[in-house]
Backbone bond lengths (Angstrom), bond angles and torsions (degrees), N, CA, C in turn:
res aa  C-N    CA-C-N  psi(-1)  N-CA   C-N-CA  omega(-1)  CA-C   N-CA-C  phi
1 X - - - 1.394 - - 1.541 112.45 -
2 X 1.301 112.18 -51.00 1.548 116.67 -179.41 1.507 109.83 -66.01
3 X 1.351 115.69 -37.10 1.499 116.06 178.69 1.552 114.77 -59.98
4 X 1.290 112.70 -37.00 1.542 124.09 -176.59 1.655 104.38 -69.49
5 X 1.277 114.33 -47.73 1.464 119.13 -177.90 1.575 112.26 -56.23
6 X 1.368 109.77 -50.10 1.467 115.76 178.73 1.595 116.38 -63.61
7 X 1.381 110.93 -30.47 1.489 114.27 179.72 1.576 110.72 -78.78
8 X 1.246 118.65 -19.56 1.438 117.00 172.27 1.535 116.41 -79.30
9 X 1.260 118.29 -31.66 1.394 122.05 -179.06 1.532 117.57 -56.58
10 X 1.452 115.37 -44.03 1.474 115.66 178.80 1.611 110.55 -63.18
11 X 1.412 117.48 -32.34 1.341 118.21 179.25 1.511 115.35 -70.13
12 X 1.380 114.41 -38.38 1.420 120.34 179.74 1.539 105.91 -69.65
13 X 1.246 122.98 -35.26 1.532 125.43 173.64 1.488 113.63 -59.79
14 X 1.383 114.30 -44.88 1.295 117.40 -178.23 1.561 114.63 -64.98
15 X 1.328 118.10 -45.33 1.350 129.23 178.31 1.626 106.13 -57.52
16 X 1.270 113.36 -47.03 1.512 115.98 -172.10 1.567 104.92 -62.05
17 X 1.474 113.89 -44.94 1.512 117.52 -174.05 1.510 107.54 -64.57
18 X 1.355 120.45 -38.33 1.424 123.62 -177.56 1.522 108.18 -62.85
19 X 1.309 116.96 -47.28 1.485 118.06 -174.93 1.531 113.17 -70.86
20 X 1.379 113.81 -31.61 1.467 119.49 171.86 1.516 112.28 -62.61
21 X 1.359 116.18 -40.98 1.429 125.44 -176.37 1.533 109.84 -64.45
22 X 1.214 117.73 -49.83 1.497 126.15 175.99 1.577 112.37 -56.46
23 X 1.331 112.63 -49.02 1.390 119.99 178.46 1.530 112.65 -56.42
24 X 1.343 111.32 -47.95 1.419 118.20 -176.41 1.517 112.36 -66.15
25 X 1.385 114.40 -30.12 1.435 117.52 -178.14 1.527 108.10 -74.84
26 X 1.344 118.43 -33.87 1.448 119.58 176.93 1.486 112.12 -71.61
27 X 1.249 116.01 -37.50 1.482 118.33 176.92 1.486 115.37 -64.90
28 X 1.390 115.41 -42.88 1.434 121.37 177.79 1.481 112.28 -70.73
29 X 1.258 119.99 -33.37 1.422 119.23 -175.22 1.574 117.82 -84.67
30 X 1.361 114.90 -16.59 1.451 118.70 -178.55 1.532 108.05 -70.63
31 X 1.328 128.04 -48.56 1.404 126.16 -174.24 1.558 108.34 -61.88
32 X 1.372 123.32 -31.09 1.414 120.28 -172.98 1.501 107.85 -104.84
33 X 1.323 117.50 6.14 1.510 116.93 176.53 1.493 110.21 -64.85
34 X 1.276 120.08 143.35 1.401 123.38 178.05 1.518 113.02 -113.87
35 X 1.442 114.67 130.71 1.388 115.56 178.40 1.576 107.15 -65.74
36 X 1.424 115.31 155.83 1.414 121.17 177.02 1.463 112.34 -136.83
37 X 1.400 111.90 162.45 1.576 118.27 172.62 1.534 110.67 -132.06
38 X 1.302 112.80 163.45 1.463 115.88 178.97 1.572 105.71 -101.85
39 X 1.283 109.67 139.91 1.520 116.72 -171.45 1.511 110.02 -107.20
40 X 1.287 113.24 136.22 1.496 120.74 173.73 1.437 107.46 -132.47
41 X 1.453 116.10 126.59 1.423 120.49 -174.27 1.647 110.44 -132.14
42 X 1.250 108.49 160.32 1.541 114.94 176.43 1.552 105.09 -141.23
43 X 1.297 119.32 127.45 1.355 123.52 -177.84 1.481 113.74 84.74
44 X 1.455 123.12 -145.94 1.377 128.90 -174.04 1.548 107.53 -96.28
45 X 1.398 113.53 108.43 1.451 118.37 176.37 1.476 113.16 -135.25
46 X 1.402 112.77 136.93 1.487 120.43 -171.22 1.561 105.70 -117.72
47 X 1.345 120.98 143.29 1.410 127.57 165.14 1.506 109.16 -120.67
48 X 1.371 114.21 115.15 1.494 120.65 179.16 1.633 105.28 64.99
49 X 1.244 115.17 30.84 1.497 113.82 179.76 1.416 117.74 87.48
50 X 1.404 117.75 -7.36 1.471 119.53 -179.54 1.646 111.00 -107.38
51 X 1.235 113.57 134.63 1.495 120.81 -179.03 1.539 106.99 -61.50
52 X 1.258 114.03 139.36 1.457 117.85 -178.10 1.567 108.15 -135.33
53 X 1.461 113.39 166.53 1.377 120.46 178.78 1.505 108.51 -132.20
54 X 1.325 113.42 169.19 1.453 119.28 -174.93 1.571 113.17 -64.67
55 X 1.267 114.72 150.33 1.504 120.19 -176.52 1.531 117.04 91.94
56 X 1.373 113.51 -11.04 1.435 110.51 179.85 1.569 118.38 -77.43
57 X 1.279 118.77 170.37 1.466 121.53 -179.03 1.411 111.68 -97.29
58 X 1.338 120.61 129.33 1.525 126.19 178.84 1.527 107.86 -105.13
59 X 1.223 116.74 126.78 1.469 122.71 176.29 1.596 108.39 -99.59
60 X 1.289 110.33 164.41 1.457 117.59 -176.44 1.670 108.12 -68.81
61 X 1.315 109.06 156.10 1.483 112.38 176.55 1.552 107.63 76.28
62 X 1.254 119.60 40.59 1.452 124.80 178.98 1.469 111.43 -120.02
63 X 1.358 116.87 150.43 1.464 122.67 177.01 1.529 107.77 -110.16
64 X 1.325 113.21 124.30 1.535 120.75 -171.26 1.452 99.15 -115.82
65 X 1.510 115.56 127.90 1.483 121.80 174.48 1.463 111.12 -126.56
66 X 1.208 115.55 135.26 1.513 121.28 -179.41 1.536 105.04 -109.13
67 X 1.382 114.91 140.26 1.408 120.81 171.63 1.564 112.21 -86.75
68 X 1.297 118.26 -176.28 1.504 122.83 173.49 1.483 112.10 -63.69
69 X 1.365 114.94 132.57 1.423 119.59 179.80 1.455 113.01 69.79
70 X 1.353 118.45 24.48 1.390 125.14 -177.13 1.566 111.27 -130.41
71 X 1.338 117.00 157.28 1.401 116.94 178.29 1.581 109.13 -154.51
72 X 1.387 114.88 165.01 1.472 118.31 -177.59 1.544 105.69 -143.38
73 X 1.337 117.45 149.20 1.378 125.00 179.01 1.687 107.02 -131.17
74 X 1.300 116.50 128.38 1.320 120.07 175.63 1.585 111.11 -114.75
75 X 1.427 114.31 121.52 1.437 112.75 -172.53 1.613 102.36 -115.50
76 X 1.360 112.01 119.70 1.504 119.19 -176.81 1.490 105.39 -103.67
77 X 1.311 122.30 117.98 1.411 129.92 -172.45 1.540 106.65 -59.83
78 X 1.355 116.12 128.27 1.462 126.64 176.83 1.469 116.87 63.73
79 X 1.345 112.47 16.07 1.471 120.19 178.65 1.508 114.67 -121.09
80 X 1.366 114.65 -63.70 1.404 121.78 177.81 1.584 113.28 167.02
81 X 1.337 115.04 -153.48 1.391 117.51 -173.52 1.572 108.77 -148.92
82 X 1.344 118.20 144.05 1.402 125.39 175.24 1.509 108.66 -125.19
83 X 1.415 111.95 128.78 1.353 118.05 178.42 1.522 112.17 -121.83
84 X 1.361 116.49 129.61 1.436 126.09 179.82 1.463 117.47 -106.11
85 X 1.305 112.35 123.73 1.491 121.09 175.18 1.524 112.92 -68.14
86 X 1.383 114.44 168.37 1.531 114.78 169.54 1.404 116.24 -59.60
87 X 1.433 117.61 155.99 1.368 127.28 -172.53 1.573 114.93 49.54
88 X 1.312 118.31 49.25 1.382 124.81 -178.40 1.584 116.58 -124.45
89 X 1.206 118.23 145.31 1.565 119.90 -178.50 1.585 106.46 -135.29
90 X 1.326 113.80 118.06 1.438 121.41 178.42 1.484 113.68 -122.82
91 X 1.299 120.67 123.90 1.521 119.10 167.29 1.584 107.22 -94.59
92 X 1.333 112.51 107.77 1.413 127.83 -169.32 1.538 112.89 -93.65
93 X 1.283 121.66 123.40 1.512 124.50 172.42 1.516 107.86 -129.11
94 X 1.320 116.07 140.45 1.500 121.48 178.85 1.468 112.73 -153.72
95 X 1.348 118.83 151.64 1.478 126.10 171.84 1.406 102.68 -131.49
96 X 1.560 108.32 -159.47 1.400 114.54 -171.52 1.527 113.07 -71.19
97 X 1.309 121.92 -24.04 1.443 125.06 -174.47 1.442 113.27 -126.50
98 X 1.222 121.86 5.80 1.620 122.77 -178.45 1.466 115.60 -151.49
99 X 1.285 112.28 152.84 1.425 121.31 178.23 1.485 103.70 -123.69
100 X 1.366 120.79 138.82 1.417 123.44 172.36 1.496 104.67 -149.61
101 X 1.359 112.24 164.02 1.392 121.85 179.17 1.486 121.05 179.06
102 X 1.307 122.66 173.87 1.443 126.00 -170.50 1.518 104.97 -126.10
103 X 1.332 122.56 109.89 1.435 120.68 -179.03 1.493 109.77 -102.45
104 X 1.311 113.33 103.66 1.537 123.88 -174.64 1.510 110.70 -77.17
105 X 1.308 122.21 -32.76 1.427 122.63 176.27 1.506 109.78 -157.65
106 X 1.332 118.03 162.51 1.417 122.27 175.85 1.410 119.24 85.37
107 X 1.370 122.70 -147.30 1.437 129.58 -175.13 1.534 113.37 -135.36
108 X 1.268 117.57 141.31 1.430 122.19 176.63 1.388 111.89 -142.71
109 X 1.376 118.61 125.64 1.446 132.62 -179.82 1.604 106.77 -96.11
110 X 1.314 117.27 120.79 1.487 117.62 179.24 1.449 108.31 -119.55
111 X 1.388 121.01 129.13 1.313 129.17 176.57 1.656 108.34 -123.20
112 X 1.322 118.89 128.01 1.393 119.17 -173.30 1.630 108.32 -137.22
113 X 1.299 119.20 158.36 1.479 127.45 174.90 1.576 104.15 -85.31
114 X 1.306 113.41 163.74 1.407 122.68 176.46 1.510 109.60 -66.75
115 X 1.251 117.86 140.52 1.420 125.69 -174.87 1.634 117.81 94.91
116 X 1.315 109.40 -3.19 1.526 118.22 179.96 1.432 110.54 -103.82
117 X 1.413 122.70 117.49 1.392 119.86 176.86 1.498 113.49 -86.94
118 X 1.236 122.10 160.79 1.470 124.67 -174.49 1.497 109.02 -143.06
119 X 1.297 109.84 139.97 1.516 120.12 -177.16 1.547 108.56 -140.70
120 X 1.329 122.05 99.09 1.341 123.47 -175.76 1.677 109.27 -114.68
121 X 1.256 117.56 113.33 1.497 118.22 -178.85 1.572 112.06 -98.33
122 X 1.355 112.76 151.89 1.385 118.53 169.90 1.580 107.64 -130.85
123 X 1.326 117.29 -172.28 1.434 117.47 -177.47 1.653 108.84 -76.12
124 X 1.249 115.03 -12.57 1.461 119.46 -178.82 1.497 114.32 -102.10
125 X 1.291 120.77 -27.21 1.459 124.11 -176.46 1.489 114.75 179.35
126 X 1.395 119.64 -169.32 1.378 125.82 -170.58 1.590 108.41 -129.14
127 X 1.337 113.36 129.43 1.450 117.41 172.51 1.481 111.88 -98.60
128 X 1.336 118.62 133.27 1.441 121.57 -164.66 1.591 105.25 -132.40
129 X 1.270 116.77 135.68 1.472 123.79 169.44 1.511 108.08 -132.77
130 X 1.406 115.06 125.02 1.372 116.44 -169.68 1.614 115.23 -79.49
131 X 1.292 115.39 -7.60 1.426 118.36 177.44 1.495 113.87 92.88
132 X 1.362 118.16 -2.04 1.549 118.70 -179.12 1.461 112.83 -68.60
133 X 1.408 116.01 -22.34 1.434 117.93 176.67 1.405 111.27 -137.34
134 X 1.333 118.59 169.36 1.437 121.42 176.08 1.581 104.74 -73.79
135 X 1.320 116.75 148.15 1.393 123.90 -169.13 1.454 114.05 -134.60
136 X 1.333 122.52 144.04 1.340 128.49 175.64 1.581 113.26 -147.30
137 X 1.281 117.65 102.63 1.514 121.40 -177.81 1.509 112.13 -138.33
138 X 1.353 116.13 169.68 1.418 121.78 -175.91 1.598 104.34 -128.60
139 X 1.253 114.48 136.65 1.533 118.06 -178.83 1.625 101.09 -123.08
140 X 1.420 113.95 125.12 1.453 119.72 173.46 1.513 106.87 -117.23
141 X 1.295 112.19 135.87 1.533 124.10 179.38 1.490 105.55 -123.77
142 X 1.341 120.30 95.17 1.479 126.05 -171.89 1.525 107.23 -137.79
143 X 1.277 118.00 129.99 1.486 125.25 173.45 1.583 111.87 50.93
144 X 1.264 121.68 45.52 1.314 122.59 176.40 1.479 117.33 75.10
145 X 1.264 117.65 10.65 1.533 125.49 178.00 1.516 108.00 -122.84
146 X 1.387 115.48 145.14 1.461 125.80 175.04 1.469 110.68 -115.36
147 X 1.310 120.31 118.60 1.514 122.48 -177.65 1.640 99.94 -117.91
148 X 1.365 112.06 135.43 1.470 122.56 174.98 1.411 104.02 -121.22
149 X 1.343 117.32 131.90 1.396 132.75 179.24 1.533 108.20 -121.77
150 X 1.401 121.69 109.08 1.396 123.89 -179.56 1.432 112.95 -97.42
151 X 1.481 116.61 133.32 1.374 119.97 -175.34 1.562 110.42 -109.11
152 X 1.395 113.61 -29.54 1.513 116.94 -176.63 1.511 105.99 -155.29
153 X 1.312 114.73 144.46 1.470 122.76 176.41 1.571 105.44 85.74
154 X 1.368 111.92 -160.16 1.442 125.95 176.14 1.407 117.57 -130.62
155 X 1.381 119.49 124.85 1.449 127.78 -174.73 1.580 106.20 -127.26
156 X 1.348 107.83 156.53 1.556 115.20 176.88 1.637 104.83 -121.73
157 X 1.286 111.17 145.86 1.408 119.48 170.38 1.567 111.59 -116.26
158 X 1.365 117.08 106.18 1.406 122.55 -173.96 1.548 108.78 -95.68
159 X 1.293 118.30 137.47 1.456 122.33 172.57 1.533 105.77 -146.19
160 X 1.280 113.72 107.70 1.466 123.06 -174.85 1.551 109.53 60.69
161 X 1.417 116.55 -118.60 1.515 115.12 -179.57 1.556 109.55 -100.63
162 X 1.268 111.27 14.38 1.468 114.93 178.02 1.484 111.52 -97.63
163 X 1.369 117.61 129.91 1.515 118.35 172.18 1.488 110.65 -126.47
164 X 1.406 114.58 124.40 1.506 118.64 -178.54 1.543 109.09 -107.56
165 X 1.264 116.40 120.48 1.479 118.15 172.45 1.578 114.26 -75.08
166 X 1.293 116.55 128.21 1.368 118.05 -179.16 1.460 114.03 -118.53
167 X 1.407 121.86 107.52 1.370 122.24 -179.98 1.492 114.31 -82.01
168 X 1.273 121.95 178.28 1.408 131.86 178.17 1.502 108.67 -55.92
169 X 1.287 123.60 125.77 1.450 124.45 179.52 1.488 116.49 89.35
170 X 1.456 116.02 -5.45 1.349 115.98 178.41 1.482 115.16 -109.82
171 X 1.418 119.49 173.39 1.381 118.53 -179.89 1.584 107.54 -145.73
172 X 1.310 116.35 165.18 1.430 122.82 -173.14 1.476 103.54 -151.21
173 X 1.366 115.56 152.35 1.488 127.50 176.63 1.502 110.47 -131.63
174 X 1.309 107.96 152.89 1.566 117.24 173.57 1.519 109.34 -149.58
175 X 1.294 117.33 160.98 1.457 123.23 172.41 1.679 107.21 111.27
176 X 1.299 115.09 178.53 1.427 123.96 170.43 1.514 111.69 -114.77
177 X 1.289 114.13 109.04 1.620 121.50 177.04 1.441 107.68 -51.00
178 X 1.428 118.46 138.74 1.395 125.96 172.63 1.583 107.43 -71.43
179 X 1.320 118.64 150.24 1.317 123.06 178.27 1.565 110.62 -59.16
180 X 1.369 112.76 137.39 1.485 114.92 -179.64 1.474 109.20 -74.69
181 X 1.320 114.38 156.26 1.572 114.77 178.73 1.478 110.85 -68.52
182 X 1.241 118.06 141.24 1.462 131.18 176.78 1.518 112.29 -60.31
183 X 1.352 120.23 144.47 1.424 126.16 177.56 1.436 111.81 -63.74
184 X 1.301 118.52 -170.10 1.459 126.62 179.20 1.544 108.39 -68.20
185 X 1.317 113.80 143.03 1.391 125.47 -176.96 1.596 112.15 -111.43
186 X 1.423 109.99 150.23 1.450 113.13 176.51 1.520 105.69 -127.02
187 X 1.289 120.77 116.07 1.591 116.97 177.63 1.533 112.32 52.91
188 X 1.394 117.61 34.96 1.442 118.37 177.84 1.442 116.55 83.74
189 X 1.371 117.28 0.96 1.455 120.21 178.04 1.568 110.69 -92.21
190 X 1.351 119.16 142.84 1.358 120.92 179.19 1.588 112.99 -150.44
191 X 1.311 119.25 165.89 1.375 116.80 171.33 1.576 110.59 64.56
192 X 1.327 113.34 -135.15 1.521 125.43 -178.44 1.553 107.76 -51.70
193 X 1.393 110.53 -54.07 1.539 111.58 -175.96 1.427 114.67 -57.39
194 X 1.278 117.93 -41.01 1.412 122.70 179.41 1.524 110.41 -60.81
195 X 1.333 118.25 -47.42 1.362 122.73 -179.55 1.620 111.77 -57.03
196 X 1.383 112.22 -47.49 1.493 120.79 176.08 1.402 110.98 -48.23
197 X 1.410 115.97 -56.11 1.422 126.82 -176.29 1.548 109.61 -54.02
198 X 1.326 117.18 -45.80 1.378 119.64 -178.44 1.496 114.60 -67.63
199 X 1.295 113.75 -37.02 1.524 120.35 176.35 1.572 108.18 -60.63
200 X 1.303 110.54 -46.13 1.526 116.41 -176.85 1.569 108.99 -58.47
201 X 1.346 112.37 -48.78 1.484 114.49 -178.14 1.418 113.14 -61.61
202 X 1.406 118.68 -36.35 1.431 122.19 178.56 1.385 114.01 -63.93
203 X 1.430 118.05 -39.55 1.474 126.50 178.73 1.406 109.66 -65.00
204 X 1.358 122.20 -43.66 1.389 126.85 -177.72 1.499 108.77 -67.44
205 X 1.240 120.24 -37.93 1.456 119.39 178.59 1.510 111.29 -71.37
206 X 1.309 120.61 -34.25 1.504 121.57 176.31 1.451 107.97 -63.76
207 X 1.336 118.20 -45.44 1.475 124.49 -179.22 1.493 107.87 -49.66
208 X 1.309 110.91 -55.64 1.585 120.44 -173.79 1.533 106.97 -61.03
209 X 1.260 119.83 -43.51 1.499 121.68 -176.72 1.593 107.08 -62.68
210 X 1.394 113.50 -48.98 1.403 116.78 -179.57 1.553 113.78 -58.86
211 X 1.304 112.89 -37.42 1.516 113.27 179.12 1.402 110.51 -68.83
212 X 1.264 120.18 -39.81 1.486 115.28 -173.22 1.437 113.20 -72.18
213 X 1.392 116.82 -25.57 1.528 120.32 174.52 1.510 113.63 -83.44
214 X 1.372 115.13 -9.67 1.521 114.45 178.70 1.526 111.50 -123.10
215 X 1.271 120.10 50.92 1.431 131.87 178.32 1.516 111.57 47.87
216 X 1.259 116.33 41.15 1.461 123.03 167.20 1.447 112.58 65.42
217 X 1.369 120.04 17.37 1.556 121.81 -176.38 1.496 111.12 -116.40
218 X 1.349 115.15 116.73 1.409 118.40 178.33 1.525 111.35 -118.38
219 X 1.361 115.05 129.26 1.392 119.88 -176.78 1.643 112.48 -100.82
220 X 1.272 118.30 112.15 1.540 121.31 -176.51 1.598 107.34 -93.90
221 X 1.371 119.60 4.48 1.501 117.78 -176.31 1.437 112.20 102.15
222 X 1.427 123.15 -18.18 1.459 123.19 -175.20 1.547 112.67 -124.75
223 X 1.498 117.69 23.27 1.371 119.71 -177.27 1.527 111.71 127.98
224 X 1.324 116.63 177.97 1.446 117.56 -177.65 1.558 109.69 -98.26
225 X 1.376 114.43 142.00 1.485 120.89 177.17 1.550 105.86 -117.06
226 X 1.258 115.73 129.67 1.453 122.27 -174.83 1.525 106.98 -93.32
227 X 1.243 118.43 128.67 1.447 126.16 173.93 1.510 112.10 -113.58
228 X 1.341 113.11 122.98 1.460 116.38 -172.82 1.502 104.97 -80.60
229 X 1.415 122.05 126.17 1.326 122.58 178.12 1.521 107.85 -82.19
230 X 1.308 116.90 149.07 1.499 118.21 -177.70 1.495 113.16 -73.86
231 X 1.386 117.61 -9.01 1.387 120.93 179.45 1.474 113.74 -85.56
232 X 1.350 116.08 -7.50 1.522 117.55 -178.53 1.571 105.42 -99.59
């Protein structure tokens, strides 16, 4: 009886140690565990400066950049999806219940499930969704202007002390657009000066044609002015 009792004790101790070890590993791993997403790309896409291909794993706190005619989609399990258009750059951060990021340029489309809060900032403002409903919206940051188009749910566009509520089917803008490139120039002229010059040239041409077809005589109300035809 005594021998049996002592033989069972080492087994019990080993089991207890194994259970404790597994429990400790779970507890220690949880705080440091990083949420991740699945990456799908087309064209030239980089993550933290490194070229990537479809099927890779994207971790939080990463910078995704798409080149011209390229795109990227990040699918985060049980949270949502972020799609980047060509010529875009997004610093993306996400955890179990929130998605945030900084859109430096381009366009990002964000779709999330209910219970997931969103915070996307640009140089002009911040787009916020509180997570009370599923959301689907697009943020465009182009030429110093931020445009937000909301497709589902409710989002806010915050710029300084101004807060714009954007319902489904609505859009809002903020920022100061950069000046558009000037049109073609002639000898340093542009805009209104160029238009005036073209009008003057057109008027002179009309006068010359009229003179040629009317025996080179033009009456301005104070006598006759002779215009020499180039054919003479």
